[in-house]
N, C-alpha and C positions, 0 to 999 in steps of 0.2 A: 132942226135946221142948223142950229149952232154946232151940234155934234158933227154934222156932215162937213160944215165949213172947217171945223177944227181938224177933221181927218184929212181934208184936202191940203191944208197947210202942212200937216205932218208929212204927207207923201211928197209934196213938192220939195220941202226941206231935205228929206232923205235922198231924193233923186239928185239934188244939187251936190250933196256930200259925195255920193257915189261917183257922179260924173267928174267932179274935180279930181278925185283920186285916180280914176281910170285914165283921164287925159294926161295927168302927170306921169302915170305909169307908161303910157304909150310914148310920151316924149322921151323918156329914158331909153325905151327900146330902140328908137330911131337915132342911134348915135352915129357919128361920122364913121364911114368905113375906113379900112386901112389899119396899120399896126397901132396898137394902143399900149403905152407903157404899163408895166406890170402893176405898179402902185395905183395908177389911175383906174385900171381895170378892176382891181380888188375893191377900190372905193365904190365904183359903180355897182359891182355885184352886191356889195353890202347894202347900198341904198335900194337896189331893186328888191332884195329880200324884205326889207322893211316896208316898202311900198306895196309889195304883193300881200304881205300880212295885213296891212291896213285895208286894202281893197276887200280881202276875204272877210275881215271883221265887219266892214260896212254892209256887205251883202248879207251876212248873217244877221246883223242888226235889223236890216230891212225886213227879213222874214219874220223876226220876232215882233216887230212893230205891227206888221200886217196881221199877224196872228192875234195880237192883243186888240187891234181895232175891231176884228170880227167877233172876238169871244170875251172881251172884258172891257174894263174902264180904260180911257186913254192913257198911254204911256208918255212920259217926257222924252223928247229927243235927247240922244247922247250929247254930252258936253262937246264943244268944238275941239277938234284935234289940234294939239300944239303945232305951230308952224315949223318948228325945228324937230323933224322926225328923228334925227340922229340923236338928239339929246333926251327925247322923251318918247315913251310908248304907252298905249292904253292897256292896262291889265284889268281883266274882268273876272270877278268871282261869282259863280252862280248862286242865286238865292231863290228859293221857292216862295211864290206869293199865292194869294187866294186865287182860285180858279185854275191852278196848274200852270200859270204863266211864269216863266223863268226870267227874272230881271237881272241884268248884268251891268252893274254900275261901273263907270269908268273911273280909274284913278291914275293920274299922270305921275310917272315915276322916272327916275334917271336910268338911262342905259349905262351900265358899268361894264366895260370890256375887261377881259383878262388878257394880259400880255405875258406869254411864257418865254423866258430866256433860255435858248437851247444852243447846243454846239455840236458835239460829236457823240452824244449818248443815244443809242437806239432805244434805250429804256425810257426815253421821253414818252413812249407809248403808254407806260404805266400811269404817268401823270395825266396825260391828255385823256385817257380812258376814264379816269376818275372825274375829271372836270366835266366831261360830257355826260357821265352817269348822274352826277348830282346837280347839274345846273337846271333850274326850273324852266328856263326859257332861252332859246337860241337868240331871239330878238333882243331881249333885255341884257343878256350876258354873252355877247360875241367873244369868241376865243381867237386871239392872234398868237401865233407861235413865230417868234423872231429867231432865225437861225444864223449864227456866226459860223466860222470855221470852214464852210463849204464841204462838209462831210456828206458824201453821196448817200451812204446807207441811211443816215438819219433823215436826209431829205426825202428819200423814198418812203420811209415810214410816215412822214408828215403828209406827203401827197396822197397817201392811201385814204386819208380822211375826207377827201373831196371837199364839198362845200360846208362840211360841219365845222371847219376851222378856216382861218386865213393864214396862209404860210408866207411869211416875209423872209427874205434872204438879204443879209447884210452885204452891201456891195463892196465895202472896203476890207479886203483881206490882206492888205499890204503888211509887210513885217514892221515891227516896232523899231524905232531908231536904235541903232547899235550902241549909242552912248548910254542907254538905259541898262541897268544890270539885267543880265539874261534871265536870272531866276525870277524876276518880277514882270517879264514880258506878258505873261498871262493876265496879270492884273490890269495892265495897260489896255489889252484887247477887250477885257470885260467892260471897263469904263467907257471905252469908245463905242462898244456895241449897245450898252444901256442907253447912252445919249441918243444914238441914232434911232433905236427902236421906240423909245418914248416919244420922240418928236414925230415919228411916223404915225403912231396911234393917236396922239393928241391932235394931229392935223385934222382929224375928223370932228374936232370940237366937242369931245366928251368932257363932262365936268370933272370926272375922276377916273382913274384906272386902278386895277388890281394887278400887282406885279408878282409873278411866281417864277420858279426855276424848274428845270427839267428833271430834278431828282426829288420832288416833293410828293408825299401822300397828302390828300386833303380830306377833311372831315365831312360827314354827311350834311352838316348845317353850314358849311363854308360860305355859300352864297348868301344865305339868310343873315349870317353874322355881318358881312360887309354891307349888305343892303340896309340893315337896321342902323349901323353906326355912321353911315354917310351923312344923314341929316345933322347929327351931333357934330360931326367934323366940320360941316359947313357953317354951323352956328357959332362954334367956339374957335376963334382964330389962334388960340394957344395950342391947338392940336395940329401937329405936323403930319402925323400918319395914323393909320389903324393897322395893326399887325395881327396876324394869325398865330404868332409864335410866342412861346414862353421859354426863355433860356433855362429856367428851373422847372421844366415841365415833365420831370420824371414821376413815376407813380408815387414814390415815397416823399416827394417834395411839393406835391400839389395839394390843394384843399379838397379836391374832388367835387367841385361845384361847377357844373358846365355853364351856369348862367352868370358866373362871377367875372367881372371885368375890372381892370385897374387902369389908372394913368401911370405912365412910366417916363422918366427923363432919359431913358436909354433907348436908342433906336434898335429894335430887334431884327428887322428884315424877315427873310424867309416866308414870303407870302404877306404882302403889305399893300396898302392903298394910299394914294396921294391925289390931291386935287390938281386940276390944270393950273390954277393960280400959283400953287406952291411950285409946280414943275417949272413954270416960266421964270420964277425967281432963281431956282437952282440951276437951270439950263444956262443962264447967263454967266455962270462962274463954275461950271462943272469941271471936276478935276481930271487929270490925265490918267490917274490910277488910284486904287484904294478908295473908291467912292464911298463905301459904307463907313469907314473910319472918319473920312472927311466930313460926312454928314453928322457924325457924333461930336464934332468940334463945336465949342461954344459959338464961334462966329457964324456957323450955319444953323445950329439948333436954335439959337436965340431964345432960350428958356421955353421952347415949345416941347410938347410931349407926344408920345404915341399911346394909343389905347391898346391894351394887350389882354388876353384872356388868362384865366387860371389854367384851364384845360386847353392845351394847344389844338388849333384847327389845322396845323400842318406838322408833319414830321419829315425827316430826310432819310433817304436810302442811298445817298451818294457819298460813299466813303472816299472814292478816288476823284480828285479834281485839282484845280489850281492850288488850293490850300493844302494839298497833300494829306487830307484827312485830319486836319487839326481839330482836336476836341472830340472826334467821332467816337473813338474807343472809350474815352472816359465819360462822355456825357451824351452825345447826340444819338447814338444808337439805342439809348434807353428811354428816349422820350415817349410819352404816351399820347395817342391820338384820341381826341374826344369821339365817343361812339354813340352819344345820345343826341337826338335831334331836338334842338331848342326852337320853339316858336318865337323867333326874335321879333317878328312884327307885332306881337302882342305885349312886348315888354317896354316899360318906360325906362329909357336910358339917360334921361336928363340929369341923373345924379353924377354923370361923368363930366358935366360942364364945370369948369374950374371954380366959378363963383359958388357952386353948391358943394363941390367935392372936397376942397382943401380943409375947411374947418371941421367937417365931419370926419375926415380921414385922420387928421391930427388928434382929434378928441379920442377916437377909437384906439389909436396907437398908444398915446401917452396916459390914457386912463387904464390901460391893460396892466395887470400886475407884472412886475419884473421877475424874471426867472433865469436860471442858469441852463446851459445845455444839458447838464446831467439831470436836473430836475425835469426838464422837458422829455428827455429820453426815458426816464423811469416811469413816466406816465402816472405819477401820483398827484398831479395838480388837478384842480377843478377843470372840467371840460370847456373852458372858455379861452379865448385868445390870450396869449402872453407876449411879453416884450423881452427880447434879449438885447442887451446894450453893448455897442462897441464904441471905443474912444479914440482909436487910431487906425491907420491903414493896416498895421500889423495885426491888431486885434480883429479887425473886420475879416481879413483873409483867413486867420486862424479859425474864427467862429464859423465862417462860411464852409470851410472844409469839414469841420465837425458836424455841421448840419446837412451836408451833402449838396450845398449850393455851389454854383460856379463862383470862383473867387477873384476873377480878374476884373479890371476897371478900364474904361476908355475915357480919356480926357477927365479923369477923376470920378467918373460916374460908374457905380457898380451896376452889373447887369440886373435889369428889371427894377431898379430903385426909383422911388419918387420922393423928393425932398429928403434924400439920404436914406430912406427906409425901404428895405426889401421885405415884402410880405409873401410868405410861402407857407407850406405845410410840412408837418412831420407825421407821417402815417395818418393823414387826415386832419390833424389838429393844426389850427392856425397859429402862426407866430409872426412877430414883426422883428426883424433884425434892424435895430434903429440906433442912431447916434443920440447923444443927450438932447433934451428939449431945447437947449440953447444953440443948436446947430445953426451955422451962419451961411452955409452954402458949400458947393463942391470945391475941392482943391485940385486943380489940373495936375499937380505934381504927384497925386495919388494914381499912378499908372504903372 
């Protein structure tokens, strides 16, 4: 008798869940007729995709519960679906239980959209194809491509994807004020486009977004990397962003450990994630041009860091662009893309939190034996990490060139540095290019 009563409660609860979702779905279908603005239509279509997926999941859950009631012990009803469907979805991983019943536990996770910045490169197709190939879920990782420039051929390529992506078109194609130097007009347009696109995507109330560009290759574990680091980013307010990029990511200057992540005082860009909270702060004072260098200034960075990998999760194939291929021939075209799939969801990344990271990192660096570049190159040292010391801007730049690292600085911060230390590899061996232990902070004059 008790079992029958329990079964009825389960069925009633299940029917209520299904009915609520179906009614909501129908409500969205009966939208007012007449012209609908593009942005509103795109938002509605995205909501409908999520609602349709939710309804299908509930129907499938009903079939599983009915099967369990007839053939095995009672199953618990699924956890209540979050009210904000745009911010969270239910991800279910099948697990075999006794009696052949498949139980699919719900786990609420953030939806993390990717916003691709595009302009007039039809080769954006290479980037989008890779995103669609590697993303594990359309609902969890919606792809927005925001196009500036009004280039028709590029627009045609993007429209060919149909509902696999959301194609946004920047409405402001007006020329830049003629009082600005002509050679920098492209940088003004980029900053203007970034601000518009990020506001468009964050208007859906996502907690974070991943920002890419139309000339990037992405690694096989690109999405898993960002999904796993978002909780750390939310927990530690000293983290400004998570980046897929390593400025010293050439084969000869990496440690070749696909699981290795670092904190960095340098903003890398080229495939990066930021939270809505941080965007609201930056949007209020967004610059007219050169947004990336602006973000590296102490006034914006405010001692916050970015998480970056040893093995890059992006590389660039875009030699031609606004920057006229700066650094491409010397560095960028040699970057190595991680080709090993890391199960990021199974890794404990709490070591990246500042309170745990700093003391451990400094201990590793300054307990490592000192070495010269020549000793490092000769390979006669013990196979443990070593420390190469610099004492001035000139010695840093000289040693960086000898070690194959990028030697420039922005606002006094070397690329990929943390607390003045650049950790990299030389043919797989770890070394730390580090200042003296008495280092007091970055000097903005080192630029």
